[in-house]
Biopython code that builds the backbone (N, CA, C, O; Angstrom):
import numpy as np
from Bio.PDB.StructureBuilder import StructureBuilder

atoms = [
    (1, "MET", "N", (38.175, 52.425, 138.184)),
    (1, "MET", "CA", (39.631, 52.632, 137.813)),
    (1, "MET", "C", (40.211, 53.405, 139.100)),
    (1, "MET", "O", (39.594, 54.234, 139.769)),
    (2, "GLU", "N", (41.326, 53.028, 139.272)),
    (2, "GLU", "CA", (42.155, 53.526, 140.599)),
    (2, "GLU", "C", (42.604, 55.106, 140.164)),
    (2, "GLU", "O", (42.873, 55.447, 139.012)),
    (3, "THR", "N", (42.620, 55.861, 141.184)),
    (3, "THR", "CA", (43.385, 57.063, 141.097)),
    (3, "THR", "C", (44.802, 57.201, 141.101)),
    (3, "THR", "O", (45.340, 56.325, 141.778)),
    (4, "PRO", "N", (45.551, 57.974, 140.592)),
    (4, "PRO", "CA", (47.032, 57.864, 140.498)),
    (4, "PRO", "C", (47.559, 57.761, 141.934)),
    (4, "PRO", "O", (48.537, 57.035, 142.111)),
    (5, "GLU", "N", (47.056, 58.365, 142.914)),
    (5, "GLU", "CA", (47.675, 58.011, 144.299)),
    (5, "GLU", "C", (47.410, 56.848, 144.812)),
    (5, "GLU", "O", (47.949, 56.591, 145.888)),
    (6, "HIS", "N", (46.502, 55.816, 144.181)),
    (6, "HIS", "CA", (46.254, 54.562, 144.652)),
    (6, "HIS", "C", (46.763, 53.466, 143.666)),
    (6, "HIS", "O", (46.776, 52.255, 143.890)),
    (7, "ALA", "N", (47.152, 54.060, 142.610)),
    (7, "ALA", "CA", (47.761, 53.114, 141.586)),
    (7, "ALA", "C", (48.924, 52.289, 142.030)),
    (7, "ALA", "O", (49.888, 52.788, 142.611)),
    (8, "PRO", "N", (48.815, 50.981, 141.738)),
    (8, "PRO", "CA", (50.099, 50.161, 142.126)),
    (8, "PRO", "C", (51.283, 50.710, 141.599)),
    (8, "PRO", "O", (51.254, 51.372, 140.562)),
    (9, "SER", "N", (52.534, 50.450, 142.348)),
    (9, "SER", "CA", (53.745, 51.062, 141.837)),
    (9, "SER", "C", (54.808, 49.789, 141.678)),
    (9, "SER", "O", (54.618, 48.647, 142.094)),
    (10, "GLU", "N", (55.927, 50.265, 140.998)),
    (10, "GLU", "CA", (56.958, 49.252, 141.046)),
    (10, "GLU", "C", (58.298, 50.218, 141.315)),
    (10, "GLU", "O", (58.382, 51.445, 141.277)),
    (11, "ILE", "N", (59.250, 49.270, 141.583)),
    (11, "ILE", "CA", (60.747, 49.939, 141.845)),
    (11, "ILE", "C", (61.561, 49.853, 140.652)),
    (11, "ILE", "O", (61.870, 48.745, 140.213)),
    (12, "VAL", "N", (61.939, 50.926, 140.086)),
    (12, "VAL", "CA", (62.930, 50.886, 138.984)),
    (12, "VAL", "C", (64.284, 51.395, 139.378)),
    (12, "VAL", "O", (64.451, 52.490, 139.914)),
    (13, "VAL", "N", (65.218, 50.576, 139.095)),
    (13, "VAL", "CA", (66.595, 50.938, 139.478)),
    (13, "VAL", "C", (67.226, 51.153, 138.057)),
    (13, "VAL", "O", (67.103, 50.290, 137.188)),
    (14, "THR", "N", (67.893, 52.309, 137.844)),
    (14, "THR", "CA", (68.559, 52.870, 136.765)),
    (14, "THR", "C", (69.735, 53.638, 136.940)),
    (14, "THR", "O", (69.974, 54.276, 137.965)),
    (15, "GLY", "N", (70.497, 53.581, 135.913)),
    (15, "GLY", "CA", (71.802, 54.179, 136.136)),
    (15, "GLY", "C", (72.948, 53.666, 135.302)),
    (15, "GLY", "O", (72.745, 53.149, 134.204)),
    (16, "HIS", "N", (74.134, 53.804, 135.813)),
    (16, "HIS", "CA", (75.304, 53.084, 135.043)),
    (16, "HIS", "C", (76.495, 52.805, 136.028)),
    (16, "HIS", "O", (76.582, 53.381, 137.112)),
    (17, "LEU", "N", (77.390, 51.898, 135.586)),
    (17, "LEU", "CA", (78.415, 51.454, 136.498)),
    (17, "LEU", "C", (79.581, 51.917, 135.621)),
    (17, "LEU", "O", (79.394, 51.924, 134.404)),
    (18, "ALA", "N", (80.844, 52.331, 136.142)),
    (18, "ALA", "CA", (81.991, 52.503, 135.416)),
    (18, "ALA", "C", (82.950, 51.444, 135.672)),
    (18, "ALA", "O", (83.164, 51.030, 136.812)),
    (19, "VAL", "N", (83.547, 50.986, 134.609)),
    (19, "VAL", "CA", (84.584, 49.932, 134.771)),
    (19, "VAL", "C", (85.795, 50.340, 133.812)),
    (19, "VAL", "O", (85.669, 51.278, 133.026)),
    (20, "ALA", "N", (86.827, 49.690, 133.897)),
    (20, "ALA", "CA", (88.026, 49.794, 132.985)),
    (20, "ALA", "C", (87.469, 49.613, 131.488)),
    (20, "ALA", "O", (86.780, 48.601, 131.365)),
    (21, "PRO", "N", (87.608, 50.301, 130.453)),
    (21, "PRO", "CA", (87.266, 50.033, 129.228)),
    (21, "PRO", "C", (87.630, 48.652, 128.717)),
    (21, "PRO", "O", (86.861, 47.947, 128.063)),
    (22, "ALA", "N", (88.968, 48.295, 129.099)),
    (22, "ALA", "CA", (89.520, 47.092, 128.573)),
    (22, "ALA", "C", (88.831, 45.902, 129.349)),
    (22, "ALA", "O", (88.965, 44.778, 128.866)),
    (23, "GLU", "N", (88.123, 46.051, 130.481)),
    (23, "GLU", "CA", (87.518, 45.088, 131.265)),
    (23, "GLU", "C", (86.079, 44.827, 131.177)),
    (23, "GLU", "O", (85.512, 43.887, 131.734)),
    (24, "ARG", "N", (85.468, 45.807, 130.370)),
    (24, "ARG", "CA", (83.851, 45.865, 130.239)),
    (24, "ARG", "C", (83.386, 44.478, 129.766)),
    (24, "ARG", "O", (82.478, 43.878, 130.340)),
    (25, "ASP", "N", (83.948, 44.063, 128.852)),
    (25, "ASP", "CA", (83.365, 42.819, 128.099)),
    (25, "ASP", "C", (83.515, 41.646, 129.173)),
    (25, "ASP", "O", (82.590, 40.855, 129.361)),
    (26, "ARG", "N", (84.598, 41.578, 129.797)),
    (26, "ARG", "CA", (84.824, 40.470, 130.773)),
    (26, "ARG", "C", (83.789, 40.646, 132.015)),
    (26, "ARG", "O", (83.226, 39.700, 132.565)),
    (27, "TYR", "N", (83.632, 42.024, 132.369)),
    (27, "TYR", "CA", (82.754, 42.228, 133.423)),
    (27, "TYR", "C", (81.324, 41.855, 133.083)),
    (27, "TYR", "O", (80.653, 41.204, 133.884)),
    (28, "LEU", "N", (80.889, 42.211, 132.031)),
    (28, "LEU", "CA", (79.610, 41.877, 131.393)),
    (28, "LEU", "C", (79.371, 40.413, 131.378)),
    (28, "LEU", "O", (78.277, 39.993, 131.756)),
    (29, "ALA", "N", (80.385, 39.524, 130.938)),
    (29, "ALA", "CA", (80.282, 38.160, 130.691)),
    (29, "ALA", "C", (80.158, 37.635, 132.116)),
    (29, "ALA", "O", (79.381, 36.697, 132.297)),
    (30, "GLY", "N", (80.842, 38.138, 133.155)),
    (30, "GLY", "CA", (80.693, 37.602, 134.395)),
    (30, "GLY", "C", (79.387, 38.048, 135.114)),
    (30, "GLY", "O", (79.150, 37.676, 136.264)),
    (31, "CYS", "N", (78.577, 38.823, 134.436)),
    (31, "CYS", "CA", (77.359, 39.188, 135.172)),
    (31, "CYS", "C", (76.150, 38.462, 134.452)),
    (31, "CYS", "O", (74.987, 38.724, 134.759)),
    (32, "ALA", "N", (76.499, 37.489, 133.431)),
    (32, "ALA", "CA", (75.430, 36.809, 132.711)),
    (32, "ALA", "C", (74.485, 35.999, 133.743)),
    (32, "ALA", "O", (73.259, 36.069, 133.667)),
    (33, "GLU", "N", (75.154, 35.230, 134.705)),
    (33, "GLU", "CA", (74.494, 34.398, 135.623)),
    (33, "GLU", "C", (73.571, 35.273, 136.461)),
    (33, "GLU", "O", (72.440, 34.867, 136.728)),
    (34, "VAL", "N", (73.981, 36.393, 136.865)),
    (34, "VAL", "CA", (73.297, 37.415, 137.663)),
    (34, "VAL", "C", (72.054, 37.730, 137.015)),
    (34, "VAL", "O", (71.003, 37.602, 137.643)),
    (35, "VAL", "N", (72.064, 38.160, 135.731)),
    (35, "VAL", "CA", (70.984, 38.573, 135.090)),
    (35, "VAL", "C", (69.881, 37.245, 134.892)),
    (35, "VAL", "O", (68.665, 37.387, 135.021)),
    (36, "ARG", "N", (70.452, 36.125, 134.604)),
    (36, "ARG", "CA", (69.500, 34.954, 134.650)),
    (36, "ARG", "C", (68.782, 34.781, 135.831)),
    (36, "ARG", "O", (67.553, 34.728, 135.884)),
    (37, "LEU", "N", (69.712, 34.673, 136.993)),
    (37, "LEU", "CA", (68.979, 34.650, 138.335)),
    (37, "LEU", "C", (67.917, 35.628, 138.675)),
    (37, "LEU", "O", (66.841, 35.316, 139.184)),
    (38, "ALA", "N", (68.294, 36.861, 138.356)),
    (38, "ALA", "CA", (67.473, 38.084, 138.542)),
    (38, "ALA", "C", (66.087, 37.792, 137.823)),
    (38, "ALA", "O", (65.037, 37.789, 138.465)),
    (39, "ARG", "N", (66.131, 37.577, 136.631)),
    (39, "ARG", "CA", (65.024, 37.475, 135.721)),
    (39, "ARG", "C", (64.109, 36.278, 136.292)),
    (39, "ARG", "O", (62.912, 36.278, 136.006)),
    (40, "ALA", "N", (64.597, 35.366, 137.011)),
    (40, "ALA", "CA", (63.860, 34.200, 137.548)),
    (40, "ALA", "C", (63.400, 34.470, 138.898)),
    (40, "ALA", "O", (62.673, 33.627, 139.423)),
    (41, "ALA", "N", (63.722, 35.546, 139.554)),
    (41, "ALA", "CA", (63.594, 35.889, 140.932)),
    (41, "ALA", "C", (62.019, 36.268, 141.111)),
    (41, "ALA", "O", (61.481, 36.874, 140.184)),
    (42, "PRO", "N", (61.429, 36.006, 142.013)),
    (42, "PRO", "CA", (60.215, 36.430, 142.516)),
    (42, "PRO", "C", (60.196, 37.977, 142.376)),
    (42, "PRO", "O", (61.059, 38.594, 143.000)),
    (43, "GLY", "N", (59.360, 38.625, 141.671)),
    (43, "GLY", "CA", (58.987, 40.108, 141.624)),
    (43, "GLY", "C", (59.800, 40.840, 140.724)),
    (43, "GLY", "O", (59.740, 42.067, 140.650)),
    (44, "CYS", "N", (60.763, 39.952, 139.851)),
    (44, "CYS", "CA", (61.533, 40.915, 138.893)),
    (44, "CYS", "C", (60.605, 40.857, 137.647)),
    (44, "CYS", "O", (60.114, 39.831, 137.178)),
    (45, "ARG", "N", (60.436, 42.209, 137.156)),
    (45, "ARG", "CA", (59.785, 42.349, 135.979)),
    (45, "ARG", "C", (60.708, 42.517, 134.715)),
    (45, "ARG", "O", (60.315, 42.237, 133.582)),
    (46, "ASP", "N", (61.932, 42.983, 134.988)),
    (46, "ASP", "CA", (62.956, 43.128, 134.144)),
    (46, "ASP", "C", (64.346, 43.445, 134.615)),
    (46, "ASP", "O", (64.481, 44.187, 135.588)),
    (47, "PHE", "N", (65.347, 42.961, 134.026)),
    (47, "PHE", "CA", (66.697, 43.112, 134.575)),
    (47, "PHE", "C", (67.693, 43.171, 133.351)),
    (47, "PHE", "O", (67.701, 42.208, 132.584)),
    (48, "ALA", "N", (68.439, 44.121, 133.146)),
    (48, "ALA", "CA", (69.340, 44.231, 132.045)),
    (48, "ALA", "C", (70.494, 45.173, 132.366)),
    (48, "ALA", "O", (70.350, 46.313, 132.808)),
    (49, "LEU", "N", (71.739, 44.531, 132.078)),
    (49, "LEU", "CA", (72.959, 45.216, 132.007)),
    (49, "LEU", "C", (73.559, 45.194, 130.607)),
    (49, "LEU", "O", (73.584, 44.183, 129.905)),
    (50, "GLY", "N", (74.022, 46.338, 130.266)),
    (50, "GLY", "CA", (74.592, 46.404, 128.762)),
    (50, "GLY", "C", (75.547, 47.323, 128.731)),
    (50, "GLY", "O", (75.663, 48.194, 129.592)),
    (51, "ALA", "N", (76.439, 47.166, 127.546)),
    (51, "ALA", "CA", (77.406, 48.004, 127.237)),
    (51, "ALA", "C", (76.916, 49.265, 126.464)),
    (51, "ALA", "O", (76.089, 49.188, 125.555)),
    (52, "ASP", "N", (77.545, 50.568, 126.933)),
    (52, "ASP", "CA", (77.056, 51.741, 126.386)),
    (52, "ASP", "C", (77.584, 51.878, 125.007)),
    (52, "ASP", "O", (78.718, 51.493, 124.722)),
    (53, "LEU", "N", (76.723, 52.458, 124.087)),
    (53, "LEU", "CA", (77.177, 52.532, 122.741)),
    (53, "LEU", "C", (78.246, 53.531, 122.485)),
    (53, "LEU", "O", (78.806, 53.474, 121.390)),
    (54, "VAL", "N", (78.634, 54.503, 123.400)),
    (54, "VAL", "CA", (79.600, 55.464, 123.066)),
    (54, "VAL", "C", (80.687, 55.615, 123.974)),
    (54, "VAL", "O", (81.748, 56.135, 123.629)),
    (55, "ASP", "N", (80.442, 55.131, 125.253)),
    (55, "ASP", "CA", (81.541, 55.111, 126.371)),
    (55, "ASP", "C", (82.015, 53.589, 126.682)),
    (55, "ASP", "O", (81.383, 52.730, 127.296)),
    (56, "PRO", "N", (83.162, 53.500, 126.153)),
    (56, "PRO", "CA", (83.783, 52.096, 126.296)),
    (56, "PRO", "C", (83.883, 51.610, 127.840)),
    (56, "PRO", "O", (84.135, 50.420, 128.027)),
    (57, "GLY", "N", (83.702, 52.455, 128.945)),
    (57, "GLY", "CA", (83.909, 52.080, 130.165)),
    (57, "GLY", "C", (82.620, 52.117, 131.125)),
    (57, "GLY", "O", (82.634, 52.092, 132.356)),
    (58, "ARG", "N", (81.477, 52.184, 130.254)),
    (58, "ARG", "CA", (80.191, 52.345, 130.996)),
    (58, "ARG", "C", (79.320, 51.063, 130.741)),
    (58, "ARG", "O", (79.334, 50.501, 129.646)),
    (59, "VAL", "N", (78.529, 50.607, 131.841)),
    (59, "VAL", "CA", (77.632, 49.600, 131.648)),
    (59, "VAL", "C", (76.275, 50.164, 132.296)),
    (59, "VAL", "O", (76.069, 50.553, 133.446)),
    (60, "ASN", "N", (75.515, 50.092, 131.318)),
    (60, "ASN", "CA", (73.943, 50.753, 131.797)),
    (60, "ASN", "C", (73.253, 49.640, 132.317)),
    (60, "ASN", "O", (73.381, 48.480, 131.927)),
    (61, "VAL", "N", (72.405, 50.107, 133.350)),
    (61, "VAL", "CA", (71.784, 49.296, 134.214)),
    (61, "VAL", "C", (70.167, 49.671, 134.200)),
    (61, "VAL", "O", (69.796, 50.842, 134.272)),
    (62, "LEU", "N", (69.435, 48.786, 134.121)),
    (62, "LEU", "CA", (67.992, 48.833, 134.112)),
    (62, "LEU", "C", (67.322, 47.657, 134.987)),
    (62, "LEU", "O", (67.550, 46.470, 134.754)),
    (63, "GLU", "N", (66.622, 48.027, 135.834)),
    (63, "GLU", "CA", (65.984, 46.806, 136.825)),
    (63, "GLU", "C", (64.615, 47.401, 136.950)),
    (63, "GLU", "O", (64.421, 48.617, 136.972)),
    (64, "ARG", "N", (63.622, 46.446, 137.033)),
    (64, "ARG", "CA", (62.128, 46.612, 137.355)),
    (64, "ARG", "C", (61.704, 45.501, 138.299)),
    (64, "ARG", "O", (61.817, 44.308, 138.018)),
    (65, "TRP", "N", (61.225, 45.956, 139.399)),
    (65, "TRP", "CA", (60.757, 45.049, 140.445)),
    (65, "TRP", "C", (59.444, 45.463, 140.950)),
    (65, "TRP", "O", (59.078, 46.638, 140.993)),
    (66, "ALA", "N", (58.661, 44.327, 141.378)),
    (66, "ALA", "CA", (57.483, 44.648, 141.912)),
    (66, "ALA", "C", (57.371, 45.129, 143.115)),
    (66, "ALA", "O", (56.306, 45.661, 143.427)),
    (67, "SER", "N", (58.281, 45.059, 143.909)),
    (67, "SER", "CA", (58.242, 45.575, 145.298)),
    (67, "SER", "C", (59.745, 45.885, 145.768)),
    (67, "SER", "O", (60.658, 45.263, 145.225)),
    (68, "ARG", "N", (60.003, 46.764, 146.692)),
    (68, "ARG", "CA", (61.283, 46.899, 147.397)),
    (68, "ARG", "C", (61.740, 45.544, 148.104)),
    (68, "ARG", "O", (62.886, 45.099, 148.038)),
    (69, "ALA", "N", (60.590, 44.899, 148.849)),
    (69, "ALA", "CA", (60.959, 43.712, 149.435)),
    (69, "ALA", "C", (61.607, 42.801, 148.473)),
    (69, "ALA", "O", (62.649, 42.211, 148.760)),
    (70, "GLU", "N", (61.040, 42.682, 147.393)),
    (70, "GLU", "CA", (61.519, 41.581, 146.431)),
    (70, "GLU", "C", (62.917, 42.037, 145.817)),
    (70, "GLU", "O", (63.835, 41.241, 145.624)),
    (71, "LEU", "N", (62.970, 43.087, 145.595)),
    (71, "LEU", "CA", (64.416, 43.701, 145.328)),
    (71, "LEU", "C", (65.421, 43.408, 146.365)),
    (71, "LEU", "O", (66.485, 42.843, 146.111)),
    (72, "ALA", "N", (65.086, 43.781, 147.469)),
    (72, "ALA", "CA", (66.044, 43.344, 148.598)),
    (72, "ALA", "C", (66.352, 42.025, 148.918)),
    (72, "ALA", "O", (67.460, 41.681, 149.329)),
    (73, "ALA", "N", (65.292, 41.182, 148.722)),
    (73, "ALA", "CA", (65.484, 39.825, 148.827)),
    (73, "ALA", "C", (66.508, 39.075, 147.760)),
    (73, "ALA", "O", (67.188, 38.093, 148.060)),
    (74, "PHE", "N", (66.496, 39.653, 146.585)),
    (74, "PHE", "CA", (67.365, 39.285, 145.541)),
    (74, "PHE", "C", (68.648, 39.655, 145.884)),
    (74, "PHE", "O", (69.561, 38.840, 146.023)),
    (75, "ARG", "N", (68.777, 41.017, 146.047)),
    (75, "ARG", "CA", (70.146, 41.480, 146.174)),
    (75, "ARG", "C", (71.005, 40.819, 147.333)),
    (75, "ARG", "O", (72.216, 40.681, 147.161)),
    (76, "GLY", "N", (70.428, 40.429, 148.452)),
    (76, "GLY", "CA", (71.140, 39.665, 149.459)),
    (76, "GLY", "C", (72.338, 40.459, 149.798)),
    (76, "GLY", "O", (72.168, 41.609, 150.203)),
    (77, "SER", "N", (73.592, 39.954, 149.675)),
    (77, "SER", "CA", (74.771, 40.459, 150.030)),
    (77, "SER", "C", (75.416, 41.297, 148.870)),
    (77, "SER", "O", (76.541, 41.770, 149.035)),
    (78, "GLY", "N", (74.816, 41.463, 147.850)),
    (78, "GLY", "CA", (75.259, 42.313, 146.664)),
    (78, "GLY", "C", (76.173, 41.577, 145.822)),
    (78, "GLY", "O", (76.360, 40.365, 145.920)),
    (79, "PRO", "N", (76.762, 42.373, 144.959)),
    (79, "PRO", "CA", (77.921, 41.706, 143.840)),
    (79, "PRO", "C", (78.901, 40.960, 144.561)),
    (79, "PRO", "O", (79.134, 41.098, 145.762)),
    (80, "SER", "N", (79.502, 40.114, 143.733)),
    (80, "SER", "CA", (80.589, 39.305, 144.184)),
    (80, "SER", "C", (81.905, 40.218, 144.402)),
    (80, "SER", "O", (81.963, 41.359, 143.944)),
    (81, "ASP", "N", (82.761, 39.738, 145.001)),
    (81, "ASP", "CA", (84.087, 40.420, 145.386)),
    (81, "ASP", "C", (84.686, 40.756, 144.067)),
    (81, "ASP", "O", (85.037, 41.932, 143.981)),
    (82, "ASP", "N", (84.872, 40.086, 143.119)),
    (82, "ASP", "CA", (85.236, 40.254, 141.703)),
    (82, "ASP", "C", (84.555, 41.408, 141.010)),
    (82, "ASP", "O", (85.133, 42.373, 140.510)),
    (83, "GLN", "N", (83.293, 41.194, 141.040)),
    (83, "GLN", "CA", (82.459, 42.334, 140.417)),
    (83, "GLN", "C", (82.669, 43.700, 141.037)),
    (83, "GLN", "O", (82.877, 44.735, 140.404)),
    (84, "GLN", "N", (82.577, 43.559, 142.569)),
    (84, "GLN", "CA", (82.864, 44.897, 143.290)),
    (84, "GLN", "C", (84.180, 45.395, 142.938)),
    (84, "GLN", "O", (84.304, 46.598, 142.708)),
    (85, "ALA", "N", (85.174, 44.617, 142.869)),
    (85, "ALA", "CA", (86.540, 45.090, 142.553)),
    (85, "ALA", "C", (86.700, 45.860, 141.152)),
    (85, "ALA", "O", (87.541, 46.742, 140.979)),
    (86, "ALA", "N", (85.812, 45.433, 140.195)),
    (86, "ALA", "CA", (85.957, 46.002, 138.813)),
    (86, "ALA", "C", (85.365, 47.336, 138.810)),
    (86, "ALA", "O", (85.649, 48.112, 137.898)),
    (87, "LEU", "N", (84.570, 47.672, 139.745)),
    (87, "LEU", "CA", (83.694, 48.909, 139.624)),
    (87, "LEU", "C", (84.562, 50.066, 139.980)),
    (87, "LEU", "O", (85.129, 50.018, 141.072)),
    (88, "LEU", "N", (84.727, 51.000, 139.284)),
    (88, "LEU", "CA", (85.490, 52.244, 139.382)),
    (88, "LEU", "C", (84.394, 53.364, 140.200)),
    (88, "LEU", "O", (84.716, 54.072, 141.154)),
    (89, "ALA", "N", (83.186, 53.315, 139.624)),
    (89, "ALA", "CA", (82.233, 54.245, 140.154)),
    (89, "ALA", "C", (80.788, 53.563, 139.815)),
    (89, "ALA", "O", (80.600, 52.641, 139.021)),
    (90, "VAL", "N", (79.853, 54.212, 140.577)),
    (90, "VAL", "CA", (78.474, 53.645, 140.610)),
    (90, "VAL", "C", (77.499, 54.923, 140.464)),
    (90, "VAL", "O", (77.627, 55.809, 141.309)),
    (91, "ASP", "N", (76.691, 55.050, 139.614)),
    (91, "ASP", "CA", (75.666, 56.067, 139.615)),
    (91, "ASP", "C", (74.404, 55.416, 139.277)),
    (91, "ASP", "O", (74.018, 55.368, 138.109)),
    (92, "VAL", "N", (73.716, 54.889, 140.289)),
    (92, "VAL", "CA", (72.504, 54.285, 140.204)),
    (92, "VAL", "C", (71.501, 54.592, 141.236)),
    (92, "VAL", "O", (71.842, 54.592, 142.418)),
    (93, "VAL", "N", (70.265, 54.861, 140.879)),
    (93, "VAL", "CA", (69.255, 55.412, 141.710)),
    (93, "VAL", "C", (67.938, 54.250, 141.715)),
    (93, "VAL", "O", (67.705, 53.567, 140.717)),
    (94, "GLU", "N", (67.251, 54.159, 142.795)),
    (94, "GLU", "CA", (66.112, 53.474, 142.897)),
    (94, "GLU", "C", (65.012, 54.400, 142.885)),
    (94, "GLU", "O", (65.118, 55.458, 143.505)),
    (95, "LEU", "N", (63.751, 54.061, 142.115)),
    (95, "LEU", "CA", (62.739, 55.077, 142.004)),
    (95, "LEU", "C", (61.544, 54.326, 142.215)),
    (95, "LEU", "O", (61.433, 53.251, 141.626)),
    (96, "GLU", "N", (60.608, 54.738, 142.987)),
    (96, "GLU", "CA", (59.180, 54.053, 143.187)),
    (96, "GLU", "C", (58.155, 54.974, 141.975)),
    (96, "GLU", "O", (57.873, 56.169, 142.062)),
    (97, "VAL", "N", (57.794, 54.168, 141.044)),
    (97, "VAL", "CA", (57.050, 54.802, 139.987)),
    (97, "VAL", "C", (55.759, 53.965, 139.966)),
    (97, "VAL", "O", (55.722, 52.784, 140.314)),
    (98, "PRO", "N", (54.570, 54.768, 139.473)),
    (98, "PRO", "CA", (53.337, 54.134, 139.400)),
    (98, "PRO", "C", (53.315, 53.235, 138.063)),
    (98, "PRO", "O", (53.831, 53.612, 137.011)),
    (99, "ARG", "N", (52.737, 52.152, 138.208)),
    (99, "ARG", "CA", (52.636, 51.198, 137.250)),
    (99, "ARG", "C", (51.495, 51.242, 136.399)),
    (99, "ARG", "O", (50.351, 51.195, 136.850)),
    (100, "SER", "N", (51.721, 51.316, 135.363)),
    (100, "SER", "CA", (50.624, 51.567, 134.056)),
    (100, "SER", "C", (49.748, 50.313, 133.990)),
    (100, "SER", "O", (50.290, 49.227, 133.777)),
    (101, "GLU", "N", (48.475, 50.399, 134.153)),
    (101, "GLU", "CA", (47.556, 49.361, 134.013)),
    (101, "GLU", "C", (47.425, 48.881, 132.590)),
    (101, "GLU", "O", (47.109, 47.712, 132.369)),
    (102, "ALA", "N", (47.666, 49.783, 131.569)),
    (102, "ALA", "CA", (47.444, 49.747, 130.281)),
    (102, "ALA", "C", (48.786, 49.016, 129.587)),
    (102, "ALA", "O", (49.835, 49.634, 129.406)),
    (103, "ARG", "N", (48.621, 47.805, 129.276)),
    (103, "ARG", "CA", (49.725, 47.168, 128.471)),
    (103, "ARG", "C", (49.356, 46.479, 127.155)),
    (103, "ARG", "O", (50.231, 45.948, 126.470)),
]
sb = StructureBuilder()
sb.init_structure("model")
sb.init_model(0)
sb.init_chain("A")
sb.init_seg("    ")
for serial, (resi, resn, name, xyz) in enumerate(atoms, 1):
    if name == "N":
        sb.init_residue(resn, " ", resi, " ")
    sb.init_atom(name, np.array(xyz, "f"), 0.0, 1.0, " ", f" {name:<3s}", serial, name[0])
structure = sb.get_structure()
């Protein structure tokens, strides 16, 4: 069994995006292809964007990647111009966390 300091890790991206409440549904619909592409990308373990249940201008973000290199390869140039323009604020962090072997 590996010790915690030698356990494999993964990159978790989590946080939220702020968009105009009236534009949130359109923003999320425009992200559907990004979600499909991410989930099919090498190293993607999970990728989800979703409407917050209580804040109409908030989009919750959760991504899990096998490595920082695979995350960077997928991101490329980042969001499209339309997606970028819709963002009022971004509060997202990348964390390297130990990956549990028990599943």
